N, C-alpha and C positions, 0 to 999 in steps of 0.2 A: 504494499500499500503505500501511496506517495505521502510525502510529509505535508499535511495541511498548511504549515507556514510557507513552505515553497511554493505552492500553487497560489496562496495568496499575493506572494511576491510577485509571480509571475504575471498575474492578472494586473497588478499595479504597474509593471513594465510596460505591459501591452496598451494599458489607458493612457500611459504617459506618453508612449511612442506615437500613439494617434493623435493625442491633443496637443503635442508640442510641434507639430507640423500640419497646421489646419489647411495649407494650400494644397499639399501634395496628398493628403489622406483620400484615399478611395472609398467613398461612401457605399458603394456596391458591395466592397468585402464586409462591411460592418453589418449589413443586413443580409447577406446571403444564406444565413440559416434561419430567417424569418419567413412566416408564412407570405405567399405571395402568389399572385393570379395573373395569367397572360391575357390580354383582351383580344377579342376577335377581329379580325381585318376587315370584317362588314361594318364594324361600329368604330373605326379610326376616326371617322368625322362625326363624332359625337363626344359629349362633355365627359370630363372627370374633374374631381377635386382633389387639391392638396389642402387638408384641413389643419388648422390650430385653433385655440380658443381667442386667440386676439385677432388673427388675421388668417385668411383663406385664398386660395387661388384657384378659378374655374378657367379652363380652357378645354381645347380638343385633343383627343387622344393621337392625333397625328402632329401634336406640337405647335399648333396654331392657335390664335385667339381671336375667333371670327366674333361678330355681333351676335348676342344670344340672350335670350329672357324677354319677358313681356311686362315683367312689373313697372320697371323703367326700361322701356322698349330699347333692345339692342345693348343694354348696359349692365346687364347682371352676371356677365363673366369678367373677366380680368383680375386684379388684384384688389381685395377689399379689406380696410381696417375699420370696421363700423365705430363710428357712423359715416364715415366717408370711403369712397373709393380712391385708390392710390394710382392705378394703372389700368390702361385697357388691355395691356400685355406687353410683349417683348418679342423682337425676332433677330435670328443671327444668319449671317451669310458669310461665306467663305469666297474670297477674291483672290484669283490669279490675274495674271496680265490679260489673258485672252479669255477668262472664264469666270462666271459668277455663280455660286450654287446656294440657294437658300434652304433653310433648315426648316422647311414647311411640311414635309411628307414623311414623318415617322413610319417605318414599316411594321413596328410592333410596339405595344404599350403594354408596361408591366404595373401592377398595383400591389402596393404592400400596405398592411393596416395603418402606417404611420407616414408614408411616402410613396412617390412614384417614379416610373422612369420610361423615357422614350429612347427608341434603338433608332438609327439611320444606317441603312444599308447605302453605303457610298464605294461599294467595292470596285465599281467601273472607274472610280477616282482614286482607286488604292487607299481608301479611308475607311475607318470604322468610328463611329460617334456614338456616345450614350448621354442622355441628358437626364439627371438625377435631380430630384427636388424634395424638400421637407420644410415644414414650418416649426421652429422649436416652440416648446410650450410656454405659454405666457410671454410671447415675444410679438412686437408689431412688426414681422419681418420673415423673409422666406429665404432659403439659401439653394442655389442652383447650381449644380455641379456638371461642368462638360468635362467628358474623358474623351480624349482625341487619340486615336491610334494609326500609325504609318502602316501600311500593309505591304508597301513596295519595298524593293531592294535599294532605292535612291532617297536621298533626302528631299523632302518636301517643304517649299515656302511658300506661304500664302499669307493673306490678310484674314483675320477673324474680326468681323464687324458685328457688334452688339447694338442693337437700337431699343432703347426702351421708349415705350409711349405713355407719357404721364396723362391722367384725367383726374384731379383732384376735384371730386364733385360729392355733393351729400347726398346720403341715403334718401330713399322714398320717403315723402312727406318732410323732407328737411326744410321747406320754405316756411312750415307752420311754426318753427322754432328759430327763424331768422338765418338759417343757413342758406346763403344765395352764393351760387357759382359765379366765378368770374375766371378771367383769363389765367392760365399758368404762366410763370416765368422761370427761367433757367439762370442756374449758377453753377461753374465748373469749380469743384474746390480742388485747387491744385495741389495740396500737399498730400491728398488721399486719392487722386485720380478718379473723383467721384462726381457724377451728376446729382444736384440738389434740386429739386422743382418745388415751387411754392405756389398756392393758389393768391393771385394778386390782392384779394380783399380779407384773406382769412388765413390763420395761423395752421395751415393744413400743408404738409411736407412730404416729400418722397424721396429718397435719396437710394441711387443704384451704383454698383461699379464691382471691381475686384482689385485685390492687392497688386496686380501687376501694373505698371504704369502705361497707360495707352500711347501709341506713337502718334495718334491724330484724335481729335475730338471735334465735335460740332453740334449744333442745335438746329431745330426747324420747327415750323408749325405741324402739328400732328396731323396726317392724313385721315386719322379716325375722325367720327363725328365728335362735336363737343369743342371744348375751350383748353384742350391739352397742348402739350408740347413733346417733342421727340427729342431725346439726346442721344447721340452716336458716339460709341467708344471702340477705336480701331486698335488691334494688337497685331504685332508681327510675329507670326508662327513659324517656328523652323524646327521640323520633325525628322530625326534620323530614322533609318530603317528600323521597323518593329519598335520604335520609341512611342511611349504613351506619354502624353501630357493632361494635366488635370487643371482647370480653370474653375474657381469658385466666385460666382456672382451672388452677391446680397442685395436683395431690395428691402428697405426697412422705410417706415412712415410713422407719421405722427400728426394728430389732428390738435397738437396743443403748441409745439414748440420746435424750432429748428435743432436746438440742442438735443432734444429727445430723440428725434429722428436719426442724428449722426451719432448719438449714444449706442442707440439699438443696432445702428449699420456695424459699428466698431465691434460691438459684443458678439453678434451673429458672425462677421467675417474672422474674428480670431478664435472664437471657442465653438465654431459649427460643429465639429465631430464629437465633442464632448456632449452637445446638446442632442445630437442624434442618439448617441449610445443612451443618454437618460430617458429619451421619449421610447426608445426600442423597450427598455426594462419595463416603462411604466405600462406599456401595451402588452407584455407578456404577463403582467400582473392581472389586466384586465380579461385575456383568455384564461386564466387559471379559476377565476370567479365564476362560480355556477357553470362548471366544466360539464359539457354534455358528450356522452360516448354512446353512440347507438348503431345497429345494423346500416342504416342508410346515411352513408358517408357524406353524399350530397347535402342532404337536410342538417347533419351536424356541422359541415363546414359553413353553411349559410348561418346558422345559429351563431357560430363563433365570430364570423365577419359582421353580425348584426350588433354584436358588444363594441366592436369597432366603430361602426357606423355611428352608433349613440354617441360615441367622443367626437366624431366629426362634427357633430350638429350643436356642440357648446358654444355659445357666444357670450364672451365677457366684455362688457363695456364698463368700467369702473365706476364712472360718474352715473349710470343708469341702475345697472345690475349684471347678474350672471345667471344664465338659464339656458335651458334647451330651446332650440329654435325648431321650426316644422319642417323645413325643408331646403335643398339647395338645388338650383341657383335662385329660385324666384320667391322663396320664403324664408330668408336668412334672417328672421327676427322672430318674436315672441309670440305665442298664441294660448288661449285659455284652453280651448277643448282638445288641441294635438296633444299637450302636455299633461291634460286629465288622463288621457288613454296612455300616452307613452311612459310617464312617470311610474305608473304601477310595475311596467315591465322593466324600466331602469332599477328599481328597488329590488326585483326578484333577482337581478343579475349582479347585486352588489355595488352599482355605482350610486351610492347613497347621497354623497355631498351634493352632487348636482340636483338630486331631488329636493333636498332641503332648501338649495338656493334658488330654485326656479318657483318652488311653493311661495317663498318669501318674496320673491319679485312680483308675483301674479297678485298676491295677497296685498302688498303695500300700494302698488300702482292702483289696483283695482280699488282699495278703500280711498285713494287719493282724489282719483276721477269720479268715483261713483258714491263712495261713502254709504252705501245702504246694502251691501253685501254682494251685490251683482258683480259677477266676474267677467272681466274684459275678454274681449275675443282675439283682437290684434293690434299689436303695438309695434311700431317701428324702432330701430335701435337709438334713435335721437329723442325718444321719449315719447313721442307723439302717439296716442291711441287713436286708431282710426275707426274702430268698432267697439263700443263700450260693452257689448257682450249679447250674444244670442240667448235664448231663454234655457236652452239644454246647459250651458256651460256652469252656470250657478248650481244647480243641484248636483251636476258631476263633480264640482269642487268639492262639496260636502263627502261624497262618497270616496273620492281620491284621499282625504284627510282621515277618514276611518281606515282605508286600507293601508296607508302608510304607517298609521299608529298600530296595526296588527303586527307589523314587522318590526317597529321599533320600540313599541312598549312606554314610549316616553309621555308621561302625564304632562309635562311642562309643554312639549309640542301640541298637545291636545288643548291645553288651556290657551295656548296662544292663538290658534287659529277657529276654535269653536264660536268666540263671537262673530266673526265673518258668516260663519256657518248659519248661525242661528238668526243674523240680520238678512242673510241671503234668502232664507226659507220664507222669512216674513215678507220681504220684497217680492218673492216668487208669486206667493198666494194672494196677497194684499192688493197688488197693482197689476198682475197678468191673468187674472181669473176674473173675468167680468161677469160671467152668469154663476160663479160661485159653485161649478160643480167639481172642483178639484182638480180640473184639467186646465193648466196655464195655456194661454194662446201666444202664438209667435213662432218665429223661425227656430227649428231645431238644426240637425245635421244637414239635411236636404235644403240647398239654396236655389229652389225653383221659385221663379216669381209667381206670387199669389198663394204660397203653399205655406201659409203662415196662421191657420187657425188652430186647432187643437190636434197637435202632432203625437204619433204613437210614441217616438223616441223621447220627446219632452216628458209625456206622461208616464212612460217607463222608468227614466232616470229620476223623475220627480217620486216616484214611488220609491225607488232604492234610496234616495238622498234621506226620506223621512225616516225609512228603517233604519239607515245607518246612524242619522242624528239621534234617534231615540237610544242607540247602544253608546253613542258618546255621552249623551246626558246622563246614561247610568253611571258611566265611569267617573263623571264630574260631579255625582251626588245630587243630580236636579231630577229627582224621581217624579215629580209632578209633569215637568217638561218631555219626559221620556214617555210618561203615559199618553200624553196628547200626541206626540209625534208617531207612536206606535199605532194610535186609532187612525191616524190620517193614512200611515202605509199600508194598514190592513183593509181599510175602505178602498183604497185606490187600487190594491191588487185585485179585489174582487171586481171593481168597476172597470178595469182594463179587460179582464178576460170576458165580461158581460158585454160591454158597451163598444169594444174595438173589434170584436171577434165577428169574421164574416163566414158563415157556414158556406155560403155560394162558392167563395173562392178557396175555401180551406185555410184561410190566412187571416192574420191581423190586418186591420185597415192603415193605409196611409194616414189617413187623419179623419177627424169627425168635423163636419162642416155642415153649411146649408145647401140647398140643391142648386141655388144660383151660382155659388162658388165652384160646385162640383162641375156644372155645366160648362163655365168658362174654362177651368183647367182642362178639360176634356177637350174643348176645341183646340187649346194651345199644344195639348199631348198628341192630337191627330196630326197638327201640322207637323211636329216633332217625328212622329213615326213614319210620316209620309217623305219627310225628307232623308230619313235615314232607310227608307225602304223597307219598312217593318210590316207587310199587309197583315199579319196576324194581329198585330197590336191595333191597327185600324179597326179591322172587324171588332174586336174584343171592346174597344172602346166606343163604338158606335151601337154595340149592343147594351154597353152599360147607360150610354145617353138615352136610348129609347126606353129602358127600363125607368129611369128617373122621370122622365116625361109622363110615362104611362101611370106611374105610381108615385106621384109627388108627395112631399112631406113637409109640414111648415115648421118642424123641429130639427134640430141638428140630428145628424145621424151619420154612421161609418160609410167612407167610400175606399174602395180598392180601385185606384187607377193607374198608377204607375208602377206598382210592384217595387218601391223602392226597398234597399237593403234595410232601412230602418225598421221595416216589419219585422225583423227577427231579434230586434232588442228585448222582447219579452222572454225569448228563450236564452238569451245573452245573460240576462240578469237573473234567470231561472225563476220568474214569477209566473210564467204560462203554466196552466194546468196540463197535466201530463198528455192526455188524449189530444187537446189542442195542439200541444207543442209538437207532438209526433206527425200529426196531420201537417202542420204549418213548415216543420222542416222537409217534409217530402215535397210539398209545393214548392219550397225554396229551390230544389234541385232542377227547376226548369229554367232557372235564370243564372246560369253558370257557362263558363267556356272553361277550355283546358288549364287556364290560368288563375280561375276564381270566380267571383261573385261579382255580378253587374250592379254597379252603383244603382241604376234605373232600370229595373227589370223589363219595361216595354222597349228598352233599347236593344234586347239581345235577337238575334235573328232566329228563323224558324228551326234551325238545327242545334240551338243552343250553344252557337258558337263554336262550331268543331274546328274553325280554321287556327292553326297554330302559329301564325305569323305576326309580324309586327303591327301594333296597333297604329290605325291610320287616323291621327288627330286632326281637327280642322286647322285651317290657315290662320284663322283667330283663336287663341288659346282657349280650349273648352274641354269640360268633363264628359260632354255628351258621348254616349257609347262607351263609356268607359268601365273596364273591369278594375278593382282597386283592392290592395292589401288589407285595408281597414274592413271592408264587408267582408272579406273572405276569412279573416282571423276571427271577426265576430260569429261567422258561421260554424267555425271550428269550435269555439267556446260553447256554442249553443248546443252542438251536438253532444259535446262531453258531459254537459250539465243533465242530459237525459241519458247517460249510461251507454254512449254510442262513441266510444273512442277509435274505432275503425274509421268510422265516417269522418271524425274530427282529423284524423291523419291524412285522410283523403285530401281535406282541404289545404292543409300544411304542404303536401306534395304538390298541389296544385301552384301556390306561392312559390315554392321552391324550384319550379320550373323557370320561374323569372330571374332566379339568382345568378348573377355574372351575366345576364343576357345582353346587356349592352354595356353597362359600366361592370368590368371585372369586381368582385368583392362587394357588390351592392345590389339592392333590389328596389327597382323604380317604384314611385307612388303609384303610377298606372301601368298595369301590367299588359305587355312585358317591358315597354321601352318608351314610355311617354310620360310627361310631366316632370316632376322633382327626380332627379338622378338618386338621391338618398331621402329618405322621409322617416321622421322620428317615430311615428305610430305603427311602424313596422315590429317593433320590440314587442309592443302589446300583443300582436297577432302572432308572436311565437311563444314569448315567455309564458304567457297566462296558459294557454294549453298544454305546454310542456311541463313547466315548473309546477304550477298550481294543481293541473288535472290529472296528466299522465303519472306524474310522479307524486301527486297528490299531497304537496307540502302546503299546510294551511296553518301558518303561525299564529299564536296569541302570545305575543311577547310579554305582555303586561302579566301575565300570569306565569311566565317563564315555561311555556306549555307549547308543543308542536305536534300537530296532528299529521300522520302521514297515511293516507288513503289512496293507494296505488290503484291506477285504472289504466293499464297498459294496454297498447293495441296489440291485436293478435300477432303481427309479424315481428314485433320486436322481442327476439328471445332472450336478448341480453342489452341491458340499459343501465346507464348510471348518470347520476348528477352529483358533482361534487364541489366542496367549499360554497354551499350557499349561506349567506349570511343573514342571521336572525338576531337583530341587536347585537349582543357580543358574542352569541354562540355562531359555531360554523357547523353546518351538517352536511352529509352525504348520503345518497341512498342508492343502493346497489340492487338490480333486479335481475334474477336470471331464471329460465324457464327451460327446464331439460327433461325430455321424455315427457311425463305427466306430473312432474314435480316443480314447483316453483320454490324459489329461495328469495328471501327479501333481507337485506342487511341495511341497517340504519347505523351511523356514527355522529357523534356529537363532540364538541370541545369543551363543553361545559357540564359539569355533573350535577349541578343543582338545578337543571332543567328537566321537565318530564317529556319524554317521547311517548306518544301514543300512536300505536301502529294499528290501524285498522284494517281487519280482512274478513271477507265475506263468509258466512256460514254455509258449509255444504254438506251435503248427506253422503258423498262419494269419497271426501278427503278429510284428514284430520291435520291437525298443524302440530309441529315440534318446536320447542324453544332449543335451540342448539348453542346460543352463546347469549350471555347477559341474563340477568334477574328481571322478572316482570310480574307485576300484578295483573290478573286476566279477569276481565268482565265480559258480560255478553248481554247482547239484547235480541229480539226476534230473528234478526238478520245478519247481525255481525258479532265478530270478536274483538275485543279491545285490548291490546297490550302496553300497559303503563309501564315505563321504565326510566330510571335515571341513569343508568349505565352509559358508558360512553360508546359501546357497541352493543346493539342488540339484533339478533339474527334468528329469522324463523324460517322453515320451510314446511312444505305441505308433504304427507305421507299418503299416497293413493291408496 
């Protein structure tokens, strides 16, 4: 065995050798043992992201920076240091006396969890070039490394021209806080050989360059739209046969001062490789938390990379706050409902700090803007709230707080946010329920014009909010309030099952409203279906219209028009009566394609979307016709709630078909390759079905108790989830099915916690406790093993 002291010394020497020569250190060598996925040639002309919490860069996998995005049209790519944009991008060209080659056609793209790489095949010119880039944690900058290799037997001499295109401009809605764009001006910093660009009227800066002095430099008005300026840096390159030369470019910015931009530039340029090593290590830690091992390696890989995706979406603007954002490139700011779904998944994969930070941000800003418990919908990174909140977001916040409390058991956390929950529920029912039937009126998840009466998802999430708030009130010793909340929750559950159910369609209704509203929505829906060439939908809508006219009602009633995915929320929240739930789940199978569930059911084609091809979105950005991960994840959760894990796994597999479909290592918002290239709520769609349901991990941290009620898909003969963090406890669950025997092992790090392993009673099998001590209790259908041991292992004996 090697001496441990010698091993430590060797590691220190290696780290020193890397960090002491930042200019020549080969970044690819640092990451060669890291997970990575090569992109498809068909998607080289599509976006990627290099992400950090302070800054990120979006370009195309072929190495270019075209205009992309719609929120600020054509400006959502490039280099962003929120709340400002720094650059539209950069371009490199190689210049000989009689030849110019632009590096605008990378032949392959490789994505790492924390970096990415473009490879250029210039073998015809006897050159091999790689471009590698990453954003250091906590830094307003990015490091781009070019590695040039001479493949010929002769020395090659050429000019290497780096052109950076500044575009110092404010984020979306910047004008509401006085952020007015003006022309950029350029300053060449002679002692460092660096271009420094500044917005003429604002303290917004971007610096870029390398440690090698340029042989020439110049500036010119940017050829890109906007008020930017371009800075050119030329370097004379001489490469001996087989020689490799490395050039590190740093881009650094600040929205506050010149000094800050230059200090960040200097730090990244000189310590880049040590920052890379640190980020690599942090991502290795992310991978080990809630580590999944299953027979389906593609799904396992997707789950691992979703943990990385979650980190990509953290946005930190110290003056405003830190929290998860919805998606890149067009939603790189903060949302209520996206966070309310996603943070449940973030908690289950152990990324707890950002959960607390995001909740604090949403709560503090919502209270500042609304002051009545209403939770905001959308907020730009300059602090401007665009939408003060859709109706569903307030009840969903309440349920989020309860779910996080189950995981952390922190009574101070509950005390901090319960006032917002209480005010929010009061606002919800006092100001949004005009007819006092307990169904709030207004927009929920479906942003269809006119669809703002009594929506199924709003009703369901309201029911769940009151049920969860009742539990919170009990924890806080407010028994009278708990009783009031519980009564409302129980009444709502009964009313939803009675008043929203449509026996004709075997489905819960999209909404409850008037005949007049329904007829107007039908006319709009017919136009939509006709535009999309959905004859079956037109026929169904016309039949519904005829039925309404022939059987008019002066009172509100339920309508099934759009077959929106939200009709499945009663099953997602497990409040649907089982008979109705099973019928509704069967109905929902009509509105899927190979990638998942349609957002709006009437958009599916007659074959239920048998085409495996790319999603053909409209020229103007739209979700019409979309299949999305959130509806598909909700369906998986719903299936699990009614004891159908094989059906749930089927939906997870559909989503997983889109993993790395366009961007290696990511799952698009709209399946398979449209909309956001990475999306926060994807982790909800995976972590809840897998961790909460398949492995059955149900924590009650306030009681130092964790229930494990495994509900495993039939085809998973062996499965484990390791290092799941519940408060200070770390648990792992191992499942194995061999022949007719099933073995379950659960480990925990804390001996004063109770593990409760729940197994079904069966006539044909007995259980044997083969490790650990347990108190055993039973009810009519289940056996409970209560244990405080660090390991408890049980197996069946046929």
